[in-house]
C-alpha positions in Angstrom: 133.7 -118.3 46.1 131.0 -117.4 43.5 128.3 -119.1 45.6 129.5 -117.2 48.7 129.4 -113.9 46.8 125.9 -114.7 45.5 124.7 -115.3 49.1 126.2 -112.0 50.2 124.6 -110.2 47.3 121.2 -111.6 48.1 121.6 -110.7 51.8 122.7 -107.2 50.8 119.6 -106.7 48.6 117.3 -108.0 51.3 118.7 -105.8 54.0 118.6 -102.8 51.7 115.0 -103.4 50.9 114.3 -104.0 54.6 115.8 -100.6 55.7 114.0 -98.8 52.9 110.7 -100.2 54.1 111.1 -99.9 57.9 113.5 -97.0 58.4 112.4 -93.4 58.9 113.5 -92.7 55.4 110.4 -94.4 54.2 108.2 -91.6 55.4 110.5 -88.7 54.3 108.4 -88.2 51.2 105.0 -88.8 52.9 102.3 -86.1 53.0 102.0 -84.2 56.3 99.5 -85.6 58.8 96.5 -83.6 59.9 95.7 -83.2 63.6 92.1 -81.9 63.5 89.6 -81.1 66.3 86.2 -79.6 66.6 83.8 -78.6 69.4 80.2 -77.5 69.6 78.7 -74.9 72.0 75.5 -76.9 72.7 74.5 -77.8 76.3 75.5 -80.9 78.2 75.5 -81.7 81.9 78.8 -80.9 83.7 79.3 -84.7 84.4 79.0 -85.7 80.8 82.3 -86.9 79.5 81.3 -87.7 75.9 81.6 -85.6 72.8 79.2 -82.6 72.9 77.3 -82.7 69.6 75.8 -79.8 67.8 72.1 -79.3 67.1 70.2 -76.7 65.0 71.6 -73.3 65.8 74.8 -74.6 67.5 78.1 -72.9 66.8 80.9 -75.3 65.7 84.6 -74.4 66.1 87.1 -76.3 64.0 90.9 -76.2 63.9 93.9 -78.2 62.7 97.6 -78.5 62.6 99.8 -80.1 60.0 102.6 -82.4 61.3 105.5 -82.9 58.9 106.4 -86.4 57.8 109.5 -85.6 55.6 113.1 -85.9 56.7 113.5 -82.2 57.4 110.2 -81.7 59.4 109.5 -85.1 60.8 107.2 -84.7 63.8 107.2 -80.9 63.6 104.2 -78.6 63.4 104.4 -76.9 60.0 104.3 -73.1 59.6 101.3 -72.4 57.4 101.3 -68.6 57.8 102.1 -68.1 54.1 100.2 -71.1 52.8 96.7 -70.9 51.4 94.1 -72.9 53.3 90.6 -73.6 51.9 87.5 -74.9 53.8 84.5 -76.7 52.3 81.3 -77.8 54.0 79.1 -80.5 52.4 81.1 -80.1 49.2 80.4 -76.4 49.0 83.2 -73.8 49.3 83.0 -72.0 52.6 86.1 -69.8 53.1 89.8 -69.5 52.6 92.9 -67.6 53.7 96.6 -67.8 54.3 97.3 -69.7 57.5 93.6 -70.1 58.2 93.9 -73.0 60.5 90.6 -72.5 62.4 87.0 -71.5 61.5 83.7 -71.1 63.3 80.2 -71.4 61.9 76.6 -71.8 63.0 74.6 -74.8 61.9 71.6 -73.5 60.1 71.0 -74.4 56.5 72.5 -77.9 57.0 70.1 -79.0 59.7 68.1 -81.2 57.2 71.1 -83.5 57.2 72.2 -85.8 60.0 75.9 -84.9 59.6 78.3 -82.3 58.2 81.2 -83.3 55.9 84.0 -80.7 56.2 87.0 -80.7 54.0 90.1 -78.6 54.7 92.7 -78.3 51.9 96.1 -76.8 52.7 99.1 -75.8 50.6 102.3 -77.5 51.6 105.9 -77.3 50.2 107.7 -80.4 49.0 111.1 -80.0 50.8 112.9 -82.1 48.1 112.2 -79.6 45.2 110.4 -76.6 46.7 107.2 -77.3 44.7 103.8 -76.5 46.3 100.8 -78.7 46.3 97.6 -79.2 48.3 96.8 -81.9 50.9 93.3 -82.6 52.1 91.6 -83.8 55.2 88.0 -84.8 55.7 86.0 -84.5 59.0 82.4 -85.8 59.6 80.4 -84.0 62.3 77.1 -85.5 63.5 74.1 -83.2 63.8 71.6 -84.3 66.5 68.3 -83.1 68.0 68.1 -82.0 71.6 67.4 -84.9 74.1 66.0 -85.2 77.6 67.0 -88.4 79.4 65.0 -89.8 82.4 66.7 -91.7 85.1 64.7 -94.0 87.4 66.5 -94.1 90.8 64.5 -97.1 91.9 65.8 -99.1 88.9 62.5 -101.1 88.6 59.4 -100.1 86.6 57.2 -102.4 88.6 55.9 -100.7 91.8 53.3 -101.4 94.4 50.5 -99.3 95.8 51.6 -96.8 98.5 55.1 -96.7 97.2 57.3 -93.8 96.0 59.3 -93.5 92.9 62.1 -90.9 92.5 63.0 -89.7 89.0 65.7 -87.4 87.7 66.5 -86.1 84.3 69.2 -84.4 82.2 69.0 -82.4 79.0 71.5 -82.7 76.2 72.5 -80.7 73.1 70.1 -77.8 73.5 71.3 -74.6 71.8 72.1 -72.8 75.0 74.9 -72.4 77.5 72.8 -72.5 80.6 70.7 -75.1 82.3 68.4 -72.3 83.5 67.3 -71.6 80.0 65.8 -75.2 79.7 62.4 -75.5 81.2 61.1 -79.0 82.2 57.4 -80.0 82.4 56.4 -83.3 84.0 53.1 -85.2 83.5 51.9 -88.1 85.5 49.1 -89.8 83.6 47.2 -86.9 82.2 48.0 -84.5 85.0 50.8 -82.0 85.0 53.2 -82.3 87.9 55.8 -79.9 89.3 59.3 -81.1 89.9 61.0 -81.1 93.3 61.5 -77.7 94.8 64.8 -76.1 93.6 65.3 -79.1 91.3 62.6 -79.1 88.5 64.5 -81.8 86.6 63.7 -84.3 89.4 60.3 -85.7 90.4 59.1 -87.7 93.3 55.8 -89.7 92.8 53.8 -91.3 95.6 51.4 -93.9 94.4 48.6 -93.9 97.0 47.4 -97.0 98.7 44.1 -96.9 96.9 45.5 -96.7 93.4 44.3 -99.3 90.9 46.7 -101.7 89.3 47.7 -101.0 85.7 50.1 -98.8 83.8 50.9 -95.2 84.5 52.9 -93.1 82.0 55.2 -90.3 83.2 56.1 -87.8 80.5 58.7 -85.0 80.4 59.0 -82.2 78.0 62.0 -79.8 78.0 61.7 -76.5 76.3 64.5 -74.0 75.5 63.1 -70.7 76.8 65.4 -68.7 74.4 64.2 -70.7 71.4 60.5 -71.7 71.5 60.8 -74.2 68.6 63.6 -76.2 70.4 62.3 -78.9 72.7 62.6 -82.6 73.5 60.3 -85.2 75.0 60.7 -88.5 76.8 58.5 -90.8 78.9 58.7 -93.7 81.2 56.0 -96.2 82.2 55.3 -97.9 85.6 53.2 -101.0 86.2 51.3 -100.9 89.5 50.8 -104.3 91.1 
């Protein structure tokens, strides 16, 4: 009988420990979880499905929600209207306010860095005793330079005399909301060349039948007409056989 009771006692202790670890009660006292998001207003082509990254002068919008993890608020969005929220950018105090779940700022003095580190610190109430404390969340935002990407529709960089090469391009992360504010300039060798009519970001090059073999470099510069110091360059080389 004693042996049987001992086995039952061991089983009871094991099951009790198991349920404490794996049941929802194990997260009742956990800190709330942050759901954070950010966006930048820099330019990207309509077909681009990646994250639009900020460059110098871009405006960044950030927001968050706190999701409860305690027994009372498990899975619920917490009401922070009467809770103090503090924001820090690169370890420097930025702003604060009750219920301040979103902010917006322009990247200017931080452009010497390649990223921004943002910390948001929010007051929360402990439902077990009513005490108030802060929980923190950290977000890293890359800072990039504008880019211009060249696409070779012919797929090969080796061409023959009397052939035609079709190029297209796309600008990324310029501090503008319109493609019309970005002005492309093509060069073929040392000569400037205009893009295709009504499509200056594309270029069609005909290599004449009398062209010598060798390497020809095609360059492209994109300039933000609303910000003269914002530009990007790229190039592609072709071997004439």
